[in-house]
C-alpha positions as CSV (number, residue, x, y, z in Angstrom):
1,L,62.6,31.2,-33.6
2,K,61.5,33.5,-36.1
3,A,58.3,34.0,-34.1
4,A,60.3,35.1,-31.4
5,L,61.7,38.0,-32.4
6,L,59.2,39.6,-33.9
7,P,59.0,42.8,-32.3
8,H,56.5,43.0,-28.8
9,R,54.5,45.7,-28.5
10,G,54.4,47.0,-23.9
11,E,52.2,49.7,-22.5
12,G,52.0,52.8,-25.0
13,G,53.1,51.1,-28.4
14,V,56.5,50.6,-27.2
15,E,58.2,47.9,-29.6
16,G,60.6,45.8,-27.8
17,A,61.7,42.0,-27.0
18,C,61.3,40.3,-24.0
19,R,64.3,40.0,-21.9
20,E,63.0,36.0,-20.8
21,C,62.9,35.4,-23.9
22,H,65.7,36.6,-25.5
23,G,68.4,35.9,-22.8
24,G,68.8,39.2,-21.3
25,R,69.5,40.9,-24.1
26,R,69.5,44.8,-23.7
27,Q,65.1,45.4,-25.1
28,V,62.6,47.2,-23.6
29,P,61.1,44.7,-21.0
30,C,57.3,43.9,-20.2
31,D,56.9,45.2,-16.9
32,P,54.5,42.7,-15.3
33,A,53.2,45.2,-13.0
34,V,51.3,47.1,-15.7
35,E,48.4,45.5,-16.9
36,G,48.2,44.7,-20.8
37,S,52.2,45.3,-20.8
38,R,53.5,41.5,-22.3
39,V,50.3,40.6,-24.6
40,G,51.4,38.2,-27.4
41,C,54.7,37.2,-25.2
42,R,54.6,33.3,-24.6
43,H,55.8,34.2,-21.0
44,A,52.3,36.2,-20.5
45,P,50.5,35.2,-17.2
46,S,46.9,35.5,-17.5
47,A,45.1,38.6,-16.2
48,R,44.0,36.4,-13.0
49,E,47.5,35.6,-12.1
50,A,50.1,36.9,-10.2
51,V,54.3,36.1,-11.1
52,T,56.8,35.5,-9.0
53,G,60.5,34.2,-9.7
54,M,59.5,30.8,-8.9
55,G,56.7,30.8,-11.7
56,V,53.2,31.2,-11.5
57,T,50.7,31.4,-8.4
58,Y,47.3,33.2,-7.8
59,D,46.1,35.9,-6.0
60,Q,42.9,35.9,-3.1
61,P,41.0,37.7,-5.9
62,A,41.8,35.1,-8.8
63,V,41.1,32.3,-6.7
64,E,37.6,33.2,-5.6
65,R,37.0,34.2,-9.2
66,I,38.0,30.3,-9.8
67,C,35.5,29.2,-7.6
68,I,32.2,31.5,-9.2
69,R,33.3,29.5,-12.4
70,L,33.7,25.9,-10.4
71,R,30.3,26.7,-8.7
72,K,28.4,27.3,-11.8
73,L,30.5,24.0,-13.8
74,V,29.0,22.0,-10.8
75,Q,25.3,22.9,-10.6
76,E,25.3,23.1,-14.6
77,S,26.2,18.9,-14.4
78,F,24.2,18.0,-11.1
79,Q,21.5,19.6,-13.0
80,K,21.7,17.7,-16.3
81,H,22.4,14.8,-13.4
82,L,25.8,14.0,-14.8
83,Y,26.9,13.7,-11.0
84,A,31.0,12.4,-12.1
85,T,31.6,15.6,-13.3
86,A,29.7,17.0,-10.8
87,I,32.2,15.7,-8.2
88,F,35.3,16.3,-10.5
89,Y,34.9,20.1,-9.8
90,A,33.5,20.0,-6.7
91,D,36.0,18.2,-5.1
92,K,38.7,20.8,-6.8
93,L,36.3,23.6,-4.9
94,V,36.2,22.3,-1.8
95,S,40.0,22.4,-2.0
96,L,40.0,25.7,-2.9
97,S,37.3,27.2,-0.6
98,R,36.6,25.5,3.1
99,E,32.9,27.4,2.8
100,V,30.2,25.2,4.0
101,E,28.3,25.4,0.6
102,D,31.0,23.9,-0.9
103,L,31.0,21.2,1.2
104,Y,27.5,20.4,1.7
105,T,27.6,20.5,-2.7
106,L,30.8,17.6,-2.6
107,A,28.8,15.3,-0.1
108,E,25.0,16.0,-1.8
109,C,27.3,14.7,-5.1
110,Y,28.3,11.6,-3.8
111,F,25.6,11.1,-1.9
112,K,23.4,11.0,-5.4
113,N,25.9,9.0,-7.1
114,R,25.6,6.8,-4.1
115,E,29.0,6.6,-2.9
116,Y,27.9,6.6,1.3
117,R,30.9,6.0,2.6
118,R,32.9,8.1,0.3
119,V,30.2,10.6,1.9
120,L,31.0,9.8,5.5
121,H,34.6,9.8,4.9
122,L,34.8,13.5,3.6
123,L,32.3,14.9,6.3
124,K,34.5,12.9,9.0
125,R,37.3,14.3,7.6
126,H,36.0,17.9,8.4
127,S,34.1,17.0,11.3
128,D,34.6,20.9,12.6
129,I,32.3,21.6,9.8
130,T,29.5,19.2,10.1
131,N,29.4,19.2,13.6
132,S,28.2,22.8,13.2
133,D,26.0,22.3,10.3
134,E,22.3,20.2,11.0
135,R,22.2,19.6,7.0
136,L,25.8,17.9,6.6
137,K,24.4,15.8,9.8
138,L,21.2,14.8,8.1
139,L,23.5,13.9,5.1
140,A,25.5,11.8,7.2
141,A,22.6,9.9,9.1
142,Q,21.4,9.7,5.3
143,S,24.5,7.9,4.0
144,L,24.6,5.2,7.2
145,M,21.2,4.4,6.6
146,E,21.8,3.6,3.0
147,C,25.4,1.4,4.2
148,K,22.6,-0.5,6.5
149,D,24.6,0.4,9.8
150,W,22.0,0.4,11.6
151,E,23.3,0.7,15.2
152,E,25.9,3.2,14.5
153,C,22.8,5.0,12.4
154,L,21.2,4.9,15.6
155,R,23.5,5.8,17.5
156,Y,25.2,8.8,15.4
157,L,21.1,10.6,15.7
158,E,21.3,10.1,18.9
159,D,24.4,12.2,20.2
160,N,24.5,14.6,17.5
161,T,20.3,15.8,16.9
162,S,17.7,17.5,18.9
163,T,13.8,17.0,18.0
164,E,12.9,18.7,20.6
165,E,9.7,21.0,19.7
166,T,11.0,24.3,20.7
167,S,13.7,23.7,17.9
168,P,13.9,26.5,16.1
169,D,14.1,24.3,12.6
170,G,10.9,22.4,13.1
171,K,11.3,21.0,10.0
172,M,14.8,19.6,10.3
173,A,14.2,18.0,13.3
174,S,11.3,16.5,12.2
175,A,13.4,14.9,9.2
176,F,15.4,13.1,12.4
177,A,12.8,12.4,13.8
178,L,11.9,10.6,10.5
179,L,15.4,8.7,10.6
180,R,15.1,7.4,13.7
181,G,11.4,5.8,13.1
182,K,13.0,4.3,10.0
183,V,15.6,2.4,12.4
184,Y,14.1,1.6,14.7
185,E,11.0,0.2,12.3
186,V,13.7,-1.8,9.9
187,T,15.2,-3.0,13.6
188,E,11.5,-4.3,14.4
189,N,11.4,-1.9,17.5
190,Q,8.0,-1.0,16.1
191,E,6.5,0.4,19.1
192,N,9.8,3.2,19.2
193,A,9.2,2.9,15.4
194,L,5.5,4.9,16.0
195,V,6.7,7.4,19.1
196,W,9.7,8.7,16.6
197,Y,6.9,9.0,13.7
198,E,4.5,10.7,15.6
199,K,7.7,13.4,17.3
200,A,7.9,14.1,13.4
201,V,4.5,14.8,12.2
202,Q,4.0,16.6,15.3
203,L,7.2,18.9,14.5
204,D,6.6,19.4,10.8
205,P,2.3,18.4,10.0
206,Y,3.6,18.2,6.4
207,C,6.3,15.4,6.7
208,H,3.9,13.4,4.8
209,E,6.9,10.0,5.0
210,A,6.0,9.9,8.4
211,L,1.9,10.5,7.7
212,D,2.1,8.0,4.9
213,R,3.5,5.6,7.8
214,L,1.4,5.9,10.2
215,V,-2.4,6.7,8.9
216,G,-2.1,4.2,5.6
217,S,0.0,0.9,7.1
218,H,-2.0,-0.3,9.9
219,S,0.5,0.8,12.3
220,L,-2.1,2.4,14.7
221,T,-6.1,2.0,15.4
222,L,-8.3,3.4,13.4
223,E,-9.8,5.4,16.3
224,K,-6.2,7.4,16.7
225,E,-5.4,7.5,13.1
226,A,-8.6,10.1,13.0
227,A,-7.2,11.7,15.8
228,L,-4.1,11.8,14.7
229,I,-6.0,13.7,11.0
230,G,-7.8,16.4,13.1
231,S,-4.9,17.1,15.4
232,L,-2.3,18.5,12.2
233,R,-1.7,21.9,12.6
234,L,-1.8,22.4,9.3
235,H,-1.8,26.4,7.0
236,E,-5.8,27.4,6.6
237,E,-4.6,27.3,2.9
238,D,-3.5,23.7,3.3
239,E,-6.7,21.7,5.0
240,W,-7.4,20.3,1.6
241,L,-4.4,18.1,2.8
242,R,-6.5,17.1,5.8
243,H,-9.1,15.4,3.3
244,L,-6.6,13.7,1.2
245,Y,-5.6,11.7,3.8
246,A,-8.7,11.5,5.8
247,A,-9.9,9.9,2.1
248,K,-7.8,6.6,3.6
249,L,-9.6,6.3,6.6
250,A,-13.0,6.9,4.3
251,A,-11.9,4.8,2.2
252,A,-15.2,2.0,2.6
253,R,-17.8,4.7,3.6
254,S,-20.3,6.1,1.2
255,S,-19.8,10.1,0.1
256,S,-20.1,12.4,3.1
257,A,-20.6,15.7,2.5
258,D,-19.6,16.5,6.2
259,P,-15.2,16.1,6.6
260,L,-15.7,16.1,10.4
261,E,-17.9,12.6,10.1
262,A,-15.5,11.3,7.9
263,L,-13.0,11.6,10.3
264,A,-15.4,10.5,13.2
265,V,-16.5,7.1,12.0
266,S,-13.0,5.3,12.5
267,A,-15.4,2.3,12.5
268,A,-16.2,2.8,9.8
269,A,-13.1,2.9,7.3
270,F,-11.1,0.7,5.8
271,S,-7.3,2.5,5.3
272,H,-6.0,1.5,1.9
273,L,-4.0,-1.1,3.0
274,G,-6.8,-3.0,4.7
275,G,-8.6,-3.2,1.3
276,V,-5.2,-4.6,-0.3
277,M,-4.7,-6.8,1.8
278,A,-8.6,-8.3,1.9
279,A,-8.0,-8.7,-1.7
280,T,-4.7,-10.1,-2.1
281,S,-5.3,-14.0,-0.6
282,G,-6.1,-14.3,-4.5
283,A,-10.2,-14.6,-4.5
284,L,-11.4,-14.1,-1.2
285,D,-14.9,-15.1,-1.1
286,D,-13.2,-19.0,-2.5
287,R,-10.8,-18.7,0.8
288,R,-14.0,-18.4,3.2
289,R,-15.8,-21.1,1.3
290,R,-13.0,-23.4,1.7
291,G,-12.3,-22.3,5.2
292,C,-15.9,-21.5,6.5
293,V,-18.5,-23.3,4.8
294,L,-21.3,-24.5,6.6
295,E,-21.8,-28.5,6.7
296,E,-24.5,-29.4,4.6
297,P,-28.1,-30.4,6.0
298,T,-28.5,-33.8,7.3
299,A,-31.4,-35.9,8.2
300,Q,-34.1,-33.3,8.0
301,R,-35.9,-35.4,5.1
302,S,-39.1,-35.4,6.4
303,L,-40.7,-35.2,3.3
304,G,-43.6,-35.8,3.8
305,L,-44.0,-32.7,6.6
306,S,-47.9,-31.6,6.7
307,P,-48.0,-27.6,5.4
308,Q,-48.4,-26.8,9.3
309,E,-45.1,-27.7,9.6
310,L,-44.0,-26.7,6.9
311,R,-44.9,-22.5,8.0
312,P,-41.8,-21.1,8.8
313,P,-41.9,-20.9,13.1
314,Q,-40.6,-17.4,14.5
315,V,-36.7,-17.4,15.4
316,D,-36.1,-15.3,18.5
317,G,-33.9,-12.4,18.0
318,V,-34.3,-12.4,13.9
319,E,-36.9,-9.9,12.2
320,Q,-39.2,-11.3,9.8
321,Q,-38.2,-9.1,6.9
322,P,-37.8,-9.8,2.9
323,L,-34.0,-10.0,2.6
324,E,-34.1,-7.8,0.2
325,Q,-35.4,-4.8,2.8
326,A,-31.9,-5.1,5.0
327,P,-30.7,-1.4,5.4
328,R,-27.9,-0.7,2.6
329,W,-28.6,-4.6,0.9
330,G,-30.8,-3.7,-1.5
331,R,-28.3,-2.5,-4.3
332,S,-27.5,-4.4,-7.5
333,R,-23.7,-5.9,-8.2
334,Q,-24.3,-5.2,-11.6
335,R,-23.1,-1.2,-11.3
336,T,-21.6,0.6,-13.7
337,A,-18.1,0.9,-13.4
338,H,-17.4,4.3,-12.2
339,Q,-14.0,5.9,-14.0
340,V,-13.6,9.2,-11.8
341,P,-15.3,9.9,-8.4
342,A,-18.7,11.6,-8.4
343,A,-18.6,15.0,-7.7
344,D,-19.8,15.1,-4.2
345,E,-18.1,11.7,-3.3
346,Y,-15.7,12.8,-0.6
347,P,-13.5,14.0,-0.4
348,V,-13.3,15.8,-4.1
349,P,-15.9,18.9,-2.8
350,Y,-13.0,19.9,-0.7
351,L,-10.3,19.4,-2.8
352,P,-9.2,21.8,-5.1
353,P,-10.4,21.0,-8.4
354,A,-7.4,19.6,-10.3
355,L,-7.0,17.3,-7.5
356,A,-9.9,15.6,-8.2
357,Q,-8.4,13.4,-11.1
358,N,-4.6,13.3,-9.0
359,G,-3.5,9.9,-8.8
360,H,-3.9,9.7,-4.9
361,T,-7.0,11.0,-4.8
362,L,-8.4,8.5,-7.3
363,A,-6.4,5.6,-5.7
364,A,-8.0,6.0,-2.3
365,Q,-11.7,5.8,-4.6
366,S,-10.1,2.7,-5.9
367,T,-9.9,1.4,-2.4
368,R,-13.2,2.7,-1.7
369,Y,-14.9,0.8,-4.4
370,F,-12.9,-2.5,-4.1
371,C,-13.8,-2.6,0.1
372,E,-17.7,-2.4,-1.2
373,G,-16.9,-5.0,-3.0
374,D,-17.7,-3.1,-6.7
375,Y,-14.7,-4.7,-8.1
376,E,-15.3,-3.6,-11.4
377,S,-15.4,-0.1,-10.6
378,C,-12.2,-0.4,-8.4
379,Y,-10.4,-1.5,-12.1
380,S,-11.6,1.0,-14.1
381,V,-10.7,3.8,-11.6
382,S,-7.3,2.4,-10.6
383,K,-6.5,1.4,-14.5
384,R,-7.4,5.5,-15.0
385,V,-4.8,6.3,-12.7
386,L,-2.1,3.4,-13.9
387,E,-2.5,4.9,-18.1
388,E,-1.2,8.3,-17.0
389,D,0.8,6.9,-14.5
390,P,2.1,3.4,-15.2
391,Y,4.8,2.6,-12.0
392,H,2.4,4.7,-9.8
393,L,2.9,2.5,-6.8
394,A,0.1,4.1,-4.5
395,A,-2.4,2.5,-7.0
396,L,-1.0,-0.4,-8.4
397,P,-1.6,-2.7,-5.0
398,V,-5.5,-2.1,-5.2
399,H,-5.5,-2.5,-9.1
400,V,-3.2,-5.8,-8.5
401,A,-5.6,-6.9,-6.0
402,S,-9.1,-5.6,-8.3
403,L,-7.2,-8.4,-10.6
404,V,-7.1,-11.4,-8.9
405,M,-10.8,-10.8,-7.8
406,L,-12.4,-10.3,-11.7
407,D,-10.0,-13.3,-12.2
408,M,-8.2,-11.3,-14.7
409,K,-5.0,-13.8,-15.1
410,N,-3.7,-13.2,-18.2
411,V,-3.4,-9.3,-17.2
412,V,-1.7,-10.0,-13.8
413,F,1.4,-12.0,-15.5
414,Y,1.2,-9.3,-17.8
415,V,2.0,-6.7,-15.6
416,A,3.9,-8.7,-13.3
417,H,6.6,-8.8,-15.5
418,Q,6.2,-5.3,-16.2
419,L,6.7,-4.5,-12.5
420,I,9.9,-6.9,-12.4
421,N,11.4,-5.7,-15.4
422,A,11.1,-1.7,-14.5
423,Y,11.4,-2.3,-10.7
424,P,13.2,-5.5,-9.6
425,T,13.9,-4.1,-5.6
426,A,10.4,-3.5,-4.8
427,A,8.3,-5.5,-2.9
428,V,5.2,-5.4,-4.7
429,A,6.3,-6.2,-7.9
430,W,7.0,-9.8,-6.5
431,F,4.2,-9.8,-4.9
432,T,2.4,-9.5,-8.2
433,A,3.7,-12.6,-9.6
434,G,3.0,-14.7,-5.9
435,C,-0.5,-13.2,-6.9
436,Y,-0.3,-15.1,-10.7
437,Y,1.0,-18.1,-9.2
438,Y,-2.3,-18.3,-7.0
439,M,-4.6,-17.3,-9.1
440,V,-3.7,-20.4,-11.3
441,R,-3.0,-22.6,-7.6
442,K,0.7,-23.5,-7.7
443,Y,0.9,-22.5,-4.6
444,E,4.3,-23.2,-3.7
445,H,5.7,-21.1,-6.7
446,A,3.9,-18.3,-5.3
447,R,5.0,-18.8,-1.4
448,R,8.5,-18.6,-2.9
449,F,7.5,-15.2,-4.2
450,F,5.5,-14.1,-1.5
451,H,8.9,-14.4,0.8
452,K,11.1,-12.9,-1.9
453,A,8.8,-9.7,-1.8
454,L,8.4,-10.0,2.7
455,G,12.5,-9.9,1.8
456,L,12.6,-6.6,0.0
457,D,10.6,-4.9,2.4
458,R,9.4,-6.9,5.3
459,N,6.2,-4.3,6.2
460,F,4.8,-5.0,2.9
461,A,1.4,-6.5,4.9
462,P,-0.3,-7.9,1.9
463,A,2.6,-9.6,1.1
464,W,2.3,-11.8,4.8
465,I,-1.1,-12.2,4.6
466,S,-1.4,-13.8,1.0
467,Y,1.7,-15.7,2.5
468,G,-0.8,-17.0,5.1
469,H,-2.9,-17.7,2.1
470,A,-0.6,-19.7,0.5
471,F,-0.1,-22.4,3.6
472,A,-3.3,-22.8,4.2
473,H,-4.7,-23.6,0.6
474,H,-1.9,-27.0,1.2
475,D,-3.3,-27.6,4.4
476,E,-0.4,-26.3,6.8
477,S,-2.4,-24.6,9.5
478,D,0.7,-24.3,11.4
479,Q,3.0,-22.1,8.9
480,A,-0.3,-20.3,7.7
481,L,-1.3,-19.4,11.6
482,A,2.2,-17.9,11.6
483,A,2.4,-15.7,9.1
484,Y,-1.0,-14.5,10.6
485,R,0.4,-13.8,13.7
486,T,3.4,-12.4,13.0
487,A,0.9,-9.4,10.7
488,S,-0.9,-8.9,14.1
489,R,2.6,-8.0,15.3
490,L,3.5,-5.8,12.7
491,F,0.4,-4.2,12.1
492,P,-1.8,-4.5,15.4
493,G,-4.4,-1.8,14.1
494,S,-5.1,-4.2,11.5
495,H,-8.3,-6.7,12.5
496,L,-7.3,-8.7,9.2
497,P,-5.0,-10.9,10.8
498,W,-7.6,-11.7,13.8
499,L,-10.0,-12.5,10.9
500,F,-7.8,-15.2,9.0
501,I,-6.1,-17.0,12.0
502,G,-10.0,-17.1,13.7
503,M,-11.1,-18.6,9.9
504,E,-8.3,-20.7,10.2
505,Y,-9.3,-22.5,14.1
506,V,-13.0,-22.8,12.3
507,R,-11.5,-24.6,9.3
508,T,-9.5,-27.1,12.2
509,N,-12.6,-26.7,14.3
510,S,-11.1,-25.0,17.0
511,L,-14.2,-23.2,17.9
512,Q,-13.0,-21.7,21.1
513,L,-10.0,-20.0,19.6
514,A,-11.7,-19.2,16.8
515,Q,-14.3,-16.9,18.9
516,Q,-11.5,-15.6,20.9
517,N,-9.3,-14.3,17.7
518,L,-12.8,-13.2,15.5
519,E,-14.0,-11.1,18.5
520,C,-10.2,-8.9,18.5
521,A,-11.2,-8.7,15.3
522,R,-14.2,-7.4,15.5
523,S,-13.5,-4.7,18.5
524,L,-10.8,-3.5,15.7
525,M,-13.1,-3.2,13.2
526,P,-16.7,-3.1,14.6
527,T,-18.7,-2.8,10.9
528,D,-16.6,-5.3,9.1
529,P,-19.8,-7.6,7.3
530,H,-17.1,-10.6,6.7
531,V,-15.9,-11.4,10.4
532,Y,-20.0,-11.3,11.7
533,N,-19.8,-13.4,9.0
534,E,-17.3,-15.5,10.3
535,I,-18.6,-15.4,14.1
536,G,-22.0,-16.8,12.6
537,V,-20.2,-19.8,11.3
538,V,-18.7,-20.0,14.6
539,A,-22.5,-19.7,16.3
540,F,-23.8,-22.2,13.6
541,H,-20.8,-24.9,14.4
542,R,-22.0,-24.6,17.9
543,K,-25.4,-25.2,17.4
544,N,-26.7,-21.9,18.7
545,Y,-28.8,-21.3,15.0
546,N,-30.5,-18.4,16.1
547,R,-27.8,-16.4,17.0
548,A,-25.8,-17.6,13.8
549,C,-29.2,-16.3,12.0
550,E,-29.3,-12.9,14.1
551,L,-25.2,-12.6,12.7
552,L,-25.4,-13.4,9.5
553,L,-28.3,-11.3,8.9
554,Q,-26.3,-8.4,10.9
555,A,-23.2,-9.1,7.9
556,L,-25.7,-8.5,5.1
557,Q,-27.1,-5.4,6.8
558,L,-23.5,-3.6,7.0
559,S,-21.9,-5.2,3.8
560,S,-22.7,-2.6,0.8
561,M,-23.1,-5.1,-1.9
562,P,-24.5,-8.5,-1.2
563,H,-21.6,-12.0,-1.0
564,E,-22.7,-15.1,-2.2
565,A,-21.1,-16.6,0.7
566,M,-23.1,-15.0,3.3
567,C,-26.6,-15.2,2.0
568,S,-25.6,-19.1,1.4
569,N,-24.3,-19.5,5.5
570,L,-27.5,-17.4,5.7
571,G,-29.4,-20.0,4.0
572,H,-28.3,-23.4,6.1
573,A,-28.7,-21.5,9.3
574,F,-32.7,-20.9,8.5
575,L,-32.5,-24.3,6.8
576,K,-31.8,-25.9,10.5
577,C,-34.1,-23.2,11.9
578,R,-36.8,-24.8,10.0
579,V,-37.4,-21.1,8.2
580,Y,-37.8,-22.5,4.9
581,D,-39.3,-20.1,2.8
582,R,-36.3,-17.6,4.5
583,A,-33.9,-20.5,3.0
584,L,-34.6,-20.4,-0.9
585,E,-34.9,-16.4,-0.3
586,A,-31.8,-16.5,0.7
587,F,-30.2,-18.9,-1.5
588,R,-31.6,-17.4,-4.3
589,Q,-30.2,-14.4,-3.3
590,A,-27.0,-16.1,-3.3
591,H,-27.5,-17.4,-7.0
592,R,-28.1,-13.9,-7.9
593,V,-24.7,-12.8,-6.9
594,S,-23.0,-16.0,-8.3
595,P,-25.1,-17.7,-11.0
596,R,-23.1,-20.5,-11.8
597,S,-22.5,-21.9,-7.9
598,A,-23.1,-24.9,-7.8
599,P,-23.2,-25.5,-3.9
600,V,-26.1,-22.8,-4.0
601,L,-27.9,-24.8,-6.8
602,T,-27.7,-27.6,-4.4
603,G,-29.0,-25.1,-1.2
604,I,-31.7,-24.1,-3.5
605,A,-33.0,-28.0,-4.6
606,F,-32.6,-29.3,-1.0
607,T,-35.0,-26.4,0.3
608,L,-37.3,-27.1,-2.2
609,Q,-37.4,-30.7,-1.4
610,L,-37.7,-29.8,2.1
611,M,-40.8,-28.1,1.5
612,G,-42.6,-30.2,-0.6
613,R,-41.9,-29.7,-4.7
614,P,-39.3,-32.3,-5.7
615,A,-40.4,-31.5,-9.3
616,E,-38.8,-28.1,-8.6
617,A,-36.0,-29.6,-6.7
618,I,-35.0,-32.1,-9.6
619,E,-34.4,-29.6,-11.5
620,H,-32.3,-27.1,-9.6
621,Y,-30.6,-30.9,-8.7
622,H,-29.4,-31.4,-12.6
623,R,-28.4,-27.9,-12.8
624,A,-25.5,-28.2,-9.9
625,L,-24.7,-31.3,-11.0
626,S,-24.3,-30.0,-14.8
627,M,-21.7,-28.2,-12.7
628,Q,-20.0,-30.2,-10.3
629,R,-20.3,-33.8,-11.4
630,D,-18.9,-35.4,-8.0
631,D,-20.9,-33.1,-5.7
632,S,-22.0,-36.5,-4.0
633,F,-24.7,-34.9,-1.6
634,A,-26.6,-33.8,-4.3
635,T,-26.5,-37.3,-6.2
636,E,-28.1,-38.5,-3.4
637,M,-30.9,-36.4,-2.5
638,L,-32.1,-36.2,-6.3
639,N,-32.6,-40.4,-5.8
640,H,-35.0,-39.6,-3.1
641,A,-36.3,-36.6,-4.5
642,V,-36.9,-38.8,-7.8
643,Q,-38.5,-41.4,-5.8
644,E,-41.2,-38.7,-3.7
645,A,-42.5,-37.3,-7.6
646,A,-42.9,-40.7,-8.3
647,E,-44.9,-41.4,-5.3
648,Q,-47.3,-37.9,-5.3
649,P,-50.3,-38.2,-7.1
650,F,-50.8,-37.2,-11.1
651,S,-53.1,-34.7,-11.4
652,L,-53.9,-33.5,-14.3
653,D,-55.6,-29.5,-15.1
654,V,-58.0,-30.1,-18.0
């Protein structure tokens, strides 16, 4: 009461009590119309308020000032990722203001806070504003996608968006086209998905998501991918982007100083996913040996052949040159592992210098090393990427592939656990776990993890291929073929599903079907040496040994590095043609690649035995049996070699 009776100073220093405070006592009243006349009174409103007889109201300037303050609070909260706080203030802002920007801010806060149904309800409630703003339409479509309401999302996109190339905002139209492509892809309408992804790229050549789906997923043939990259309407200062995308196409090629050449030679290019798909069989060479190993030489035991009979005959169509002189096949397998791309390797000369060490550049380069069979360099480069960014999703698949090929089981186990903890909803995490179980030959467990990966991302190509391999190792051909066929349908630009279908048919001795599927693979990738290797295997089984030699030599010429399986197969084909010196040369090359391979040592021993050198053959048979004791063929032929050596005349050089 004492505080209430204190004098009140109004304008000009007039002292008096407030009439409201003292029940109408005749004192000098405060004048609400005069600014500052009620300072200190407990009934005094702030400068933003206006007084009526019933209470406090706010005039329009005061409301606008409140909105400005609220926008600042929303922006500060949004930048700090305090979305619940931002929603609180943005909701009040929308109630005070009918501006489009404020409605978009609240909708965006809901979206960032994963309240997608709330976004849709808000935009429906303000449909008059939503229908006139492209950003709000886009947010509504994205919310429908997050709710997995695919049919409604597609209907909304068809009814409310325009994706004509004449659209005044090409980038916004491109975003709508991208969403349509995603919806079609999820609903397994691959043909329409590709159409809309291409439309998105035409509208906005900087739409990376659409480009990545077209170039990096084998959705198009290599020729179409190269044409697409060449047709991008980029700003002249952004041409480096074209080369960065082209690096995926040129992943399997040697360095090129001409970017047009890198774009043109599509047949020689593996894309990023192609290298990964080829790797994730767990051990591709082992898989190939298991499915397509040539039959052991049988009754050619003419151990008493004369020197004339041992002379290598001319094989039709096969050039009689040393294997080491075959083009592109003279390089040693033991190369120093690369840590970074060389300065003259594509696309480094066409990029800003700092981008040569960028994660995407290094990921493309590591894929190239993998496709060349240089798994050590692939591992080194991809490891460098992951040391700077442990969860770089573009580099992870090929890194896991290199670990598989290098048989680094413990590292794969560790990487799988790290990925599952960090990205439990990412397909690559469960795929890596499946690779570990594949490597330790627990194929049933591997299938479960591959299936889990496919449940998270049906378009993750490496999981489909590995899923088929896991079935194939259990001799479940029907399921393996089903997985490969699904991959061929989802990824029509990849030759690998057709290659593995052909390999599976070879394993089951369905040679006609194998030939048809392998020819499909060759039409998609005319320079993949593995395709020629498998076609050569088919020719061998059909007893067309001259043709088998031609194809296997061509496979080695196309290969940048020698492969044990190819060299060993060529050795068997030369044996059938009775070209023993070249067979021995091929087996020895295979031995240099894989010095602890028992079948290769057996091939060397058998060739030496046919050449009338039983003593050397015995030595190699013993070495082979020390590695694989249950090899019945080596045991039987060792007995014959011992008998032949005993029958040879003993000579002592003095």
